[in-house]
C-alpha positions as CSV (number, residue, x, y, z in Angstrom):
1,M,-23.7,-5.7,4.8
2,T,-21.1,-3.8,4.7
3,D,-20.5,-0.1,6.0
4,N,-19.2,1.4,3.0
5,I,-20.7,4.0,1.2
6,L,-19.4,2.9,-2.3
7,T,-19.8,-0.4,-3.0
8,P,-18.7,-2.0,-6.5
9,E,-22.5,-2.8,-7.4
10,N,-23.2,0.8,-7.1
11,V,-20.6,1.4,-10.4
12,V,-21.7,1.5,-14.2
13,A,-18.9,1.9,-16.4
14,E,-21.2,1.9,-19.1
15,G,-24.1,4.5,-18.7
16,T,-27.5,3.7,-20.8
17,A,-28.5,7.1,-20.2
18,T,-28.5,9.9,-23.1
19,T,-30.2,12.5,-20.8
20,K,-29.5,14.5,-17.8
21,D,-33.1,13.1,-16.2
22,E,-32.1,9.5,-17.3
23,A,-28.8,10.3,-15.8
24,I,-30.0,11.0,-12.5
25,R,-32.7,8.5,-13.0
26,E,-29.4,5.6,-13.3
27,A,-27.5,6.9,-10.4
28,G,-30.3,6.9,-8.1
29,A,-31.7,3.4,-9.6
30,L,-28.9,2.0,-8.6
31,L,-29.0,3.8,-5.0
32,V,-32.3,2.1,-4.8
33,A,-31.4,-1.3,-6.0
34,A,-28.5,-0.9,-2.9
35,G,-31.5,-0.7,-0.6
36,A,-30.0,2.9,0.4
37,V,-33.0,5.1,-0.9
38,K,-36.5,4.2,-1.8
39,P,-38.2,5.3,-5.2
40,E,-39.3,8.6,-4.0
41,Y,-35.9,9.8,-3.5
42,V,-35.1,9.4,-7.1
43,D,-37.7,11.7,-7.8
44,A,-36.1,14.4,-4.9
45,M,-33.0,14.1,-6.9
46,I,-34.7,15.5,-10.5
47,E,-37.0,18.0,-8.2
48,R,-33.1,19.2,-6.8
49,E,-31.7,19.6,-10.2
50,A,-34.2,21.7,-11.4
51,S,-33.5,24.4,-8.8
52,V,-30.1,23.9,-8.4
53,S,-27.6,22.0,-11.1
54,T,-25.5,19.8,-9.4
55,Y,-22.6,19.7,-12.0
56,M,-19.6,20.4,-10.2
57,G,-16.6,20.5,-13.2
58,N,-14.2,18.3,-14.6
59,F,-17.0,16.1,-16.1
60,L,-18.4,15.1,-12.8
61,A,-21.7,16.0,-12.0
62,I,-23.6,15.1,-8.1
63,P,-27.4,14.2,-8.3
64,H,-28.6,14.0,-4.6
65,G,-32.0,14.3,-3.2
66,T,-33.6,17.5,-1.7
67,N,-33.7,18.6,2.0
68,E,-37.6,17.4,2.2
69,A,-36.8,13.5,0.8
70,K,-34.5,12.7,3.5
71,D,-36.9,10.1,4.8
72,A,-37.0,8.4,1.8
73,I,-33.0,7.3,2.6
74,T,-32.4,4.5,4.4
75,R,-28.8,4.5,4.9
76,S,-25.5,6.8,3.3
77,A,-24.7,5.1,0.0
78,L,-22.7,6.4,-3.6
79,S,-23.4,5.5,-7.4
80,L,-20.9,6.0,-9.7
81,V,-22.0,5.7,-13.3
82,R,-19.5,6.8,-16.5
83,Y,-20.7,7.9,-20.0
84,A,-18.7,7.0,-22.9
85,N,-20.4,9.7,-25.0
86,P,-20.5,12.9,-22.6
87,I,-24.0,13.8,-21.4
88,D,-25.4,17.5,-22.0
89,W,-25.7,18.6,-18.2
90,D,-27.2,22.5,-19.1
91,G,-24.7,22.9,-21.7
92,D,-21.7,20.8,-19.7
93,E,-20.5,18.1,-20.4
94,V,-20.6,15.4,-17.7
95,R,-19.4,11.8,-18.4
96,F,-20.0,10.6,-14.3
97,A,-23.1,11.0,-12.2
98,V,-22.0,10.4,-8.8
99,G,-25.6,9.7,-6.9
100,I,-25.7,10.3,-3.3
101,A,-28.1,9.7,-0.3
102,G,-26.4,11.1,3.1
103,L,-28.0,9.9,6.3
104,N,-26.9,13.3,9.4
105,N,-24.6,15.4,6.8
106,E,-22.5,11.9,6.6
107,H,-22.6,12.8,2.3
108,L,-20.9,15.8,3.3
109,E,-17.5,14.4,4.2
110,I,-18.1,11.7,1.0
111,L,-18.7,14.8,-1.3
112,S,-15.2,16.4,-0.6
113,K,-13.5,13.6,-1.1
114,I,-15.2,13.1,-4.3
115,A,-14.5,16.6,-5.1
116,I,-10.7,16.0,-3.9
117,V,-10.2,13.1,-6.5
118,F,-12.3,14.9,-9.5
119,S,-10.2,18.4,-8.6
120,D,-6.8,16.6,-10.2
121,E,-7.1,16.4,-13.7
122,D,-5.0,13.3,-13.8
123,E,-7.2,11.4,-11.5
124,V,-10.3,12.5,-14.1
125,A,-8.5,10.9,-16.8
126,K,-7.5,7.5,-15.2
127,L,-11.1,7.5,-14.1
128,I,-12.6,8.1,-17.9
129,N,-9.6,5.3,-19.0
130,A,-10.5,2.8,-16.4
131,A,-10.8,-0.6,-18.5
132,D,-14.5,-1.7,-16.3
133,A,-16.4,-0.8,-13.6
134,N,-14.0,-3.2,-11.2
135,E,-11.5,-0.2,-11.9
136,L,-13.6,2.4,-11.5
137,F,-14.1,1.0,-8.2
138,A,-10.1,0.6,-7.5
139,L,-9.7,3.9,-7.9
140,L,-12.7,5.6,-6.2
141,E,-12.6,3.0,-2.9
142,E,-11.1,5.8,-0.7
143,V,-13.7,7.8,-0.4
144,N,-15.0,4.8,1.8
145,A,-11.5,5.1,4.3
146,E,-12.6,6.6,7.8
């Protein structure tokens, strides 16, 4: 068991979702499979999205649960799903859904690291063009650095 927030198992290069809710569930299911959250956390991700859009710009959305759902988090983790066809996220195009579960506000630091990567259009282009999940992970692995 590593302390890494993002692991290769949580990176999917070919997401299958076609709607915003499906994408949130897809990112959430990876967090559940990783043992980071209980299944009810995924419902809280959908709930959060209903009140506040998690679209961040540059094809990125970062769905995460409501504050009330923090009891459903067992450890901090990230998931990333890339979509070949953009998902309509309330009128914005999303190619990357990054699911976040953070214990003790650890996710705030993670969020800032992801925001930095995605604020650079060259980096986003590299992520869009990455050949597979391994290459995606390699490009994002720095979010694990302390």
